[in-house]
C-alpha positions in Angstrom: 10.1 6.6 57.0 10.6 10.3 56.4 13.6 9.7 54.2 11.7 7.0 52.2 8.8 9.4 51.6 11.1 12.1 50.3 12.8 9.6 48.1 9.4 8.5 46.6 8.3 12.1 46.1 11.5 12.9 44.2 11.0 10.1 41.7 8.9 10.7 38.6 6.0 8.2 38.5 4.5 7.5 35.2 0.8 8.6 34.9 -1.6 5.8 34.1 -4.4 8.2 32.9 -4.0 11.6 31.2 -6.9 14.1 30.9 -7.4 15.4 27.3 -10.5 17.4 28.0 -12.6 17.9 31.1 -13.6 14.4 32.4 -12.1 12.6 29.4 -9.1 10.4 30.5 -7.0 8.3 28.3 -5.3 5.2 29.7 -1.6 5.2 29.1 1.1 2.4 29.4 4.4 4.2 30.0 7.4 1.9 30.6 11.2 2.0 30.1 13.7 4.7 29.4 15.2 6.0 26.2 13.9 7.1 22.8 10.1 7.1 23.1 8.1 4.8 20.9 4.4 5.7 21.0 1.9 3.0 19.9 -1.7 3.5 18.9 -4.0 0.5 18.8 -6.5 -0.6 16.2 -10.3 -1.0 16.2 -11.8 -2.0 18.6 -8.8 -2.8 20.7 -6.8 -0.9 23.4 -3.1 -0.3 24.2 -3.2 -3.8 25.8 -2.9 -5.3 22.4 0.9 -4.4 22.5 1.5 -6.7 25.5 4.0 -8.9 23.5 5.8 -5.8 22.1 6.3 -3.9 25.4 8.9 -6.1 27.1 11.1 -6.3 24.0 11.0 -2.5 23.5 11.8 -1.8 27.1 14.6 -4.4 27.1 16.1 -2.7 24.0 16.3 0.6 25.9 13.2 2.4 24.5 10.6 4.2 26.4 7.3 2.7 25.2 4.1 4.7 25.5 0.8 3.0 24.6 -2.2 5.2 24.3 -5.7 3.9 24.4 -8.0 6.1 22.4 -11.3 7.5 23.9 -14.1 5.0 23.8 -11.9 1.9 24.1 -10.3 -0.2 26.8 -9.8 1.6 30.1 -10.1 5.1 28.6 -13.1 7.4 29.1 -16.0 6.6 26.8 -17.9 9.9 26.2 -20.6 10.4 23.6 -19.7 12.9 21.0 -17.4 13.0 18.0 -15.2 9.9 17.1 -12.9 10.6 14.1 -9.3 11.0 13.2 -9.3 14.7 14.0 -10.4 14.0 17.6 -8.0 11.1 18.0 -5.0 13.1 16.5 -5.9 16.0 18.8 -5.9 13.7 21.9 -2.5 12.2 20.9 -1.0 15.7 20.6 -2.3 16.5 24.0 -0.8 13.4 25.5 2.6 14.0 23.9 2.7 17.5 25.0 1.8 16.7 28.6 4.5 13.9 28.7 7.0 16.3 27.0 7.7 13.7 24.4 10.2 14.7 21.7 11.8 12.8 18.8 9.4 9.9 19.1 8.6 7.0 16.7 4.9 7.0 16.3 3.4 3.5 15.5 -0.2 2.6 14.7 -2.1 -0.6 14.0 -5.0 -0.8 11.5 -7.3 2.2 12.4 -4.4 3.4 14.7 -2.2 3.5 11.6 -4.7 5.8 9.9 -4.8 8.0 13.0 -1.1 8.1 13.0 -0.9 9.2 9.4 -3.5 11.9 10.0 -1.5 13.1 13.1 1.7 13.5 11.2 -0.1 15.2 8.3 -2.1 17.8 10.2 0.4 18.6 13.0 3.5 18.4 10.6 5.0 15.6 12.7 5.0 17.6 15.9 7.2 15.7 18.6 7.6 12.8 16.0 10.6 12.0 13.9 9.5 8.6 12.5 6.3 6.8 11.6 5.6 3.1 11.8 2.5 1.6 10.2 1.2 -1.9 11.0 -1.6 -3.3 8.8 -2.7 0.2 8.5 -6.3 0.9 7.2 -5.1 3.5 4.7 -5.0 5.4 2.4 -8.8 4.3 2.3 -10.4 1.4 3.9 -13.4 1.3 1.5 -13.9 1.3 -2.2 -14.6 4.5 -4.3 -15.2 5.0 -8.0 -11.4 5.9 -8.3 -10.3 3.4 -5.6 -11.4 -0.2 -6.4 -9.6 -1.8 -3.4 -10.5 -3.5 -0.1 -14.1 -3.6 1.3 -17.3 -2.1 -0.3 -18.9 0.5 1.8 -22.1 -1.8 2.0 -20.0 -4.3 4.0 -19.1 -1.7 6.6 -22.8 -0.7 6.8 -23.5 -4.3 7.7 -20.9 -4.3 10.4 -22.4 -1.1 11.9 -26.0 -2.6 11.9 -24.7 -5.9 13.6 -22.8 -3.8 16.1 -26.1 -2.5 17.5 -28.0 -5.8 17.0 -25.4 -8.3 18.3 -22.0 -6.8 19.1 -20.5 -10.1 20.5 -21.2 -11.8 17.1 -19.5 -8.8 15.4 -16.4 -9.4 17.4 -16.6 -13.2 16.9 -17.0 -12.8 13.1 -14.1 -10.4 13.0 -11.9 -12.8 15.0 -12.4 -15.4 12.2 -10.7 -13.2 9.7 -8.2 -11.5 12.0 -5.3 -13.8 11.2 -4.1 -15.7 8.1 -6.1 -18.7 9.1 -8.8 -19.1 11.8 -6.4 -21.5 13.6 -3.4 -19.2 13.4 -3.9 -17.9 17.0 -4.7 -20.3 19.9 -7.9 -20.2 21.8 -6.3 -18.4 24.8 -5.0 -15.5 22.6 -8.4 -15.4 20.9 -10.2 -15.1 24.3 -7.7 -12.4 25.4 -8.3 -10.3 22.3 -12.1 -10.7 22.6 -11.9 -9.5 26.2 -10.0 -6.4 25.0 -12.6 -5.6 22.3 -15.7 -6.2 24.3 -14.5 -3.5 26.7 -14.9 -0.9 24.0 -18.2 1.1 24.0 -20.8 0.1 21.5 -21.1 3.9 20.5 -17.4 4.3 19.8 -17.2 0.9 17.9 -19.9 2.1 15.5 -18.6 5.6 15.2 -15.1 4.4 14.4 -16.6 2.2 11.7 -18.1 5.2 10.1 -14.7 7.0 10.3 -13.0 4.0 8.8 -15.6 3.7 6.0 -15.6 7.4 5.1 -12.1 8.9 5.6 -9.8 9.4 2.6 -6.1 9.8 3.6 -4.6 10.1 0.1 -3.8 13.9 0.5 -2.4 13.2 4.1 0.2 10.6 2.7 1.6 13.3 0.4 2.4 15.5 3.4 4.5 12.9 5.2 8.2 13.5 4.9 9.7 11.6 7.9 11.0 8.0 7.6 8.2 5.6 7.5 8.1 1.8 8.0 5.2 -0.1 6.6 4.6 -3.6 8.0 1.8 -5.6 6.5 0.6 -9.2 6.3 0.5 -10.8 2.8 -2.7 -12.7 3.8 -4.5 -9.7 5.5 -8.2 -10.1 5.0 -9.1 -6.8 6.7 -6.7 -4.5 5.2 -5.6 -6.0 1.9 -1.9 -6.1 1.1 -2.5 -3.8 -1.9 -3.1 -1.0 0.6 0.4 -1.4 1.9 1.7 -1.1 -1.7 -0.3 2.0 -2.2 1.0 3.5 1.0 4.6 2.7 0.1 4.0 4.5 -3.3 2.2 7.4 -1.7 4.7 8.1 1.2 7.9 9.5 -0.2 10.3 8.2 2.5 8.8 4.8 3.2 9.9 1.2 3.3 7.6 -1.8 3.1 8.3 -5.1 5.0 6.0 -7.9 4.0 5.0 -10.6 6.5 4.4 -13.7 4.3 2.9 -15.9 7.0 0.5 -13.4 8.5 -2.9 -12.0 8.2 -4.1 -8.8 9.9 -2.5 -9.9 13.3 1.2 -10.0 12.3 2.1 -8.6 15.8 0.9 -12.0 17.2 1.4 -14.3 14.2 5.0 -13.3 13.6 5.9 -11.6 16.9 9.7 -12.2 16.7 9.9 -10.7 13.3 7.5 -7.8 14.0 9.4 -6.7 17.3 12.7 -7.1 15.6 11.8 -4.9 12.6 10.2 -2.2 14.8 13.2 -2.1 17.2 15.6 -1.9 14.2 13.7 0.9 12.7 13.3 2.8 16.0 17.1 2.6 16.5 18.3 3.8 13.1 19.3 7.4 12.8 16.2 9.7 11.8 18.2 11.3 8.9 18.6 8.0 7.1 16.6 8.0 4.0 14.9 4.6 3.5 14.9 3.1 0.1 11.9 1.8 -1.5 
């Protein structure tokens, strides 16, 4: 028994929760060994959304780290600021505490926006590659000089519905999450709903405000590391034109289109999604991607 105890104490056990400020803990999935691939979820999901990516990444000799942002999933849900600055700061603390280096940082939807902001403001600290999946960037809502995607008024309606009937908000979003409302089976739909309903109402609304108001065009110009952009051609939440704008605005980027997918390409075309991510993560960081 004594020998067994010593052996267990000598092994490094992955932390399930990491404290980023007093009494604020982020849930972490940390599995496998090898080059780290850090994944940031979208609104209003959690790191659990990558269930069907984790195994393939681990089997391909990567260390995969899923981070659930504050306010969502199993992470702490404090009141206070919810914006890309806060999220980027939290990610930086997690990577530092885990001593992560030379990572591939990937983000889906809002998580893609957060990943762009992280690389921009921290100059790619601990990260050597960026992967964007249906990212809500460079801007999610329309401006006078940006006539793309959703009008701000549509997001205002979502915020109002969040406080009136959040289950209906999630059900409505599920109908446009994929290429067709029948693209994902009922079981997968129920699983996603369960993840989303676990978010706090406050964080759900505050992140809609961040999505509505944040402009990342200047951030894109600061990204110099190799960047993979994966985007569904039939995306109804983040229109495909956003991917084209990101590809044009990020100097060292490569766009892979998913012709049969809406926003949920990681579930609609899982095999292709995992294959493209694994291929990109395994390439040498000094390879310059062609547009």
